[in-house]
N, C-alpha and C positions, 0 to 999 in steps of 0.2 A: 865737413859732416856736421852735420847738426843735432842737435840733442833735446829727444823729445821727453823726457823727462827726466826724473831725479834720479832712476833703478840705470844708472848710464846705457839709455840707451840709443844706441850710436850707430844702427843702420842708415849705409843710405841715402834717401827720402825716395833719389830717381829711381835707387833698384825698384824698390816695396812698391810704387804707384805704376811700373811694370807687369808689375804679376794682378795686379787688380781690374781682369779682362771675363769677361764670360765664359767659362770654358768650356764649355762645348760649342761655342760660337765659331768654330776650327775649319769648316767648307768640307768634314772627312765623310766619303762614302763607304761608310761599314757598310751596305751587300759590299763592296768591295773586298770591307778584310774578313766581313765571314766569308767570300766563300778560300780566298790566300788560306783561315786558318783553316777552310773541312781540309781543303787539296791537300796542304802538314800532315792534317792528322790520315788521311787513305794515302799519301805519300810513304811514310816511316810503316804502316803496315803492311804495304807493297814489301817494302826492304826484311821483311819478314817472316815472309809466307803466312801471314796474320787475317784469314777471306773475315770474319766479322771480329769489333770489343764492341765489350760490354759496356756503357764509362754510368759511376752510379756517381760521381766527385761534384758536386754543380760547379766549384771551376771550369773542367772540363769539358763537364754537359753548357756550357757557359762559354766558353773559348772554340767547339765544335760548330757549333750554329747559331750562338748568342741568343739561345734561348735562358730568362734570367727567374727564380723565384725563391721566394725566401730562401735563399741562401744559408747562413745560417742554418737554420733550423735545417736548412737540407744536410746542414754538414754531419749535426744532434742526431739527425735520424735516417741515415743511407741505411737500406735502398727505398726513397720513398718516395723518389723518382729516379728513372732513365734511361738513357740514352744506345736504342742499339744499332750500328753500321757498320756496312758493308763497303767497298768499296760503290754501291749502284745504287743504292736509299744507304736512310735515312730515318729512325721512324722513334722517337721520340714520346714515351712512359711517364704523362704528367700527372704530380698528386689529384687528388680528386677535385670535381670542382673550379680548376682551372686550366682544362683545355685552349682556352679559348687566348691563353697567354702567350703563345707563341703563333698567335693569327701571322700573317703576310710573310712569317721566312723563309725563303725559298731554300735554304738551309736544308728545314727539314719535311718527306714528303711526308709524312703519317703520323699523328699524334694520339692515342690510344693510351687509360687510361691505367696508373702504375695497381699494379700489386701487390703491398707492401709487404714484405716476410720481414716481418721480423719479429722478435716473441712479443713486444708495448703492443705491435695490431692482432699476433695472436694467441696469446699468452699457453701457457699449455699445451693447444695445436699445433706449431709451429713448423716440429719435426718433418708435423703431415701440408704445412702450409708450405714451404717452404720445398720438396719434392711435389706441389699441385706445380710450385709457378716456375721449375728447375723443367717440366716435364714441359711444361706450354712453350718456357721459349726458346728450350732445344726443340721443340720442333718450330715451330718457325726463326731460329740457325738454319737448322734445317730445309725446312724449302725455298731459298736463300741461296743456300751457299755448297749444301749435299752434304752428305754420311759422314761422322766422323772427319768436320773440318776441326783446325784449331782457332777458336774463341776465345779474345786478350781482354782478364778483368781485371779494375785495378782496385772496388774497396766495396765487397759483397764481403758480409757476416758470414762466419766458413761451413755452415750450415747447409746456403745456398748453392756456397761455391760445390763445397762438397757432391753431391746433389747433380748440381751443372755438369763432373765429370761423368757420376753414374748416370745419366742418362748415354751415353755413348761421343760426349765432345772431349775434344782435345785441350786445357784448359793453359795459356800463361797468359804471364804475367804485363798490362798493360804499360803500365807503366815506362818501361822502356816509350815507345814506339811516342805517346802521347808528349812528352816531355821533351822527345830532342825537335817534335813541331814545333811545339812550345818556344824552343832556346833562339831558334829569329827569328827573325817580325820586320815584316814588311815596311813600304816607307808609311801607308797611308797605314798601318798600324800604332807607328811614333807620332801620328795629329798622338792617336788616341792615350799614350804613353801621357804625349807633353801637357796636353787637355789634365790631365790628370795632375801630373809633378806642379803646376799651373796653379792650378783649386787649391789644391795643396800651399803649396807659397803661401796664400794669402791668406789661407788656417791659420799658419806659423806665424805671418807678420803678424795678425792679431792677440796671439795665444801671448806672441811676443814681450804686446804693446800692455799686456793684460796683468805681466807681473810682479807682483806685489808683494813686498815682507809679511806677514798676518792672513795669507790665501791657505788655504788644504790644494797639497796633489793633483785631486783630485776636481775641483773650482779649480783651477786655472789650464789642464788636460781639458778640459768639460767646453771651453775654448774650443779648441781646436775641431769637437763634434762638433758644434755650431755648423761650423763651417763650413764643414766639410758635407754632409749631408745637407743644410741647405745650398747647396751648387748641385746637387744631386748627385755624389760622391755613396757609397754602397756601406761600409764599414768599416773600423778600426779593426787589425785582428792582431793587437795587441796592449798590456798595458804597460810604455815605458816611458812614462812621466814621473823622476826620481831626485828631490832634492837637498841639496849639506850631504849627511852622512851617509842618507839611504841611496848615493849615488857612488857608492863602494863597500862592497860590487856591485856589477851592472847585475841586470837581472831578477834587480829586486820593482813586484809591481806598487801602477800608482797607488797608492794609499791617501787614510784624511791623514801625514802627519801636514802639521803648521812648514811652510815656505819661513826660514827664519834673513837676519838682515848679511845682507853681504854673506853668500850663498849660490853654488853651480847647481844648475837646474837644466838635468840633463834632457837629452830626447829622441825618442828613434818612433818615428810617425809611424810608419810601416798601416798607414791608412790604402783600400782599397777603394778606388777611386770615380771619374771622371769612365765610362764604359767599360767599371769592372775594374783597367786598369794602380799594380802596385806602385804605390806615391809613395817609396824606401831612401831616404834621408835622414841621417844624424846630426841635430845642432845643440850645442851649449850653451847657455848664455850665464848671465852673473846680476842677482835679484838686486844687488845698492843698496843703500846709497854710493856709499865709497870706493873706488875703487877697487875692482882685483887683487887682493898677496899678490907677491910671486911667482908662492908655490900654485894659486891657480891659472899663469901666469903662463908658469914651465909645462906644468902639467895640458893647459889645450894647446901653445904651439911646436908641441913631443905629439901629440894627435893627430894635429894639421902637417907634421912630416910625415909621418908613417902614410895618409892617405893622399898624399898627393906626390910621395914617392912612388905608391903603390903602382895609380894614377897613369903614367908617367916611362914606366916600362910596361905599357899594357901594350898588344898593339897585334892584326890580324895574322896567325899562322902558328903563334906564338904556343908549346904547349902547357896543361898543367901543372907540369914538372916543373918545365922552363920558368915556371913565374916564381912558381913554389922557394927556385936556389933564387932571383934574382931581388924578389920580395924581402922590406925593408927591414934586419933583423931589429927584434923588440930589448930596449934595456933591458939588462937581469932585473930588473926592480922592480919590473914594469910585468915578465911576463908572465908571472904565474896567473894574474886577474888579465890576459888577452881572452881580446873577443876566437869566438869562439870558432873563422874561418875570416883570412884575409876578402875575401872578396865573392861573390856570388847570383847567380840570373836570376832578375827578377824579372816577372810580365805580366798576370793575373796574381800573379803571390807571387813569392822568395820558390825560385823554382831552379834544375840545373843550370850551367852546374854553382859546385863548389869545390872553388879552388881559399886552398888549406895554408897555414904556415909550414915554409920550410921541417920543421921542428916537425908535428906532428905528417909532414906530409908520409913519413914507411910508412903510417901507422894507422892512417884515416885517408890518407890524400889517393887519388885515381887518377886516371890521365887522361886525360884527351886535349884539341887543339882548342883554343881561341878563335869564333870566324865571328867575319860579317855579318851584323844585325840579331848582334847577339845584345840586350843591353846587362851590363852589370854597377852589379854595388859594392864598391867596395870602402869598408871594415875601418872600423879604429873602435879600441876601446884605450885607455888611461888610464892605470888605477896603478897605488902600489900594494900589491901586498899587506893587511893592516894599516893601510895610507885614511883618510878620512873623507879625503871627497877625489872624484872621475870623471871624466872627459869622457862626453862620448862623441864621432864623428864620424857622417855616412856621407859620400858620394853619389851617383847613380846616373854612368854616363856608356855611351850606345858606343861598337867597338866596330869602327864603317873600315874600307877599303884603302887606308890609308891608313890608321890608325883615330884614335879615340874625339867621339865629341864630347862633350858634358850637355847637361839634362837639365837635371838640380839645380840652378843657379840660389839658391835661396844665400843671402849671404854670411861672412862669417864677422866676428866679434874682434871690431879693433882696439876695442877697454884688455882682450886678453892675447893678444895676435903680441899686442905689443911688449 
């Protein structure tokens, strides 16, 4: 192992060098990816006798069609663009002036201008706007699939949903068919997942090399941002980089806190990267210049054990309940501050399924089956209640026909495992 700097940089240089390649130079057949995903949504609709779905979540629109437009803006201003999907028709209602963005997508039959039914757009005329919007949409749905049909929706303001129901449509929740569709990845889709991971790992390597006591958390976190965007990634979904006492408890957002000497620095990437795919792994570093303390190493080794135990028990055909029963038992001193999940699905964002700890399963858990083609993130947070620091580790894996394939390749910290 080579020491890169005084702050205990101990990653294998050969490992990090392998990450430095163009993330989108993968020979990916994106048309095949789009076709697979669209087929998955339609198949799940068919299983539930849902004749049409109206999708306004920009991630779901991108999943079903490949169309991307102002993703974060669209999440905050839903429904500013939306997709009407039946078994044989795909109509994208795009934001004003943006119809050209969907040109050439074989997954979209027609592009129309969206009519935004929101208070921001309509002001005090919102109820009138919603009723007019719903009447037009109901007429269109009826013309495509017949009267009294079942329409799935997943993210609309209440007034619009009520107006659609009053217009004669049977409204159901579209979350289930879309989440179940997204849960199983194709081999071609996995190339997108891996491209996103490789780009994010390059960014994390740059972040790791930039660690210096005296810089702020935000300054360090920005290194990852710059690298992700420069490699044509989309955005970072959370603000989860903390140092020192701000690593315990977890879920303290990145701030102007100054990184001190010999502190732990915990990171959860949460990157929506290349091709819109989620790159979600966690690492904890040490700021140096001295070696990590006994307590820091103990926290790290316990978190490392939890992640690897739980990765080791995953297998296709395993039920969520069986996984919870076999998962690593969290020591009492770390239980109160445990991460809220043991593992979760991962695709274009965090997604179905959620796999809960054994102790949380009676209240929060639900059953299901771990299937080949699922990508899962196995989580650990280890920090004693009232403790001064904590460790966040996480690995992203693919469930195969025979077991588990590791997807996230960024190395762990040798100095913290000793």
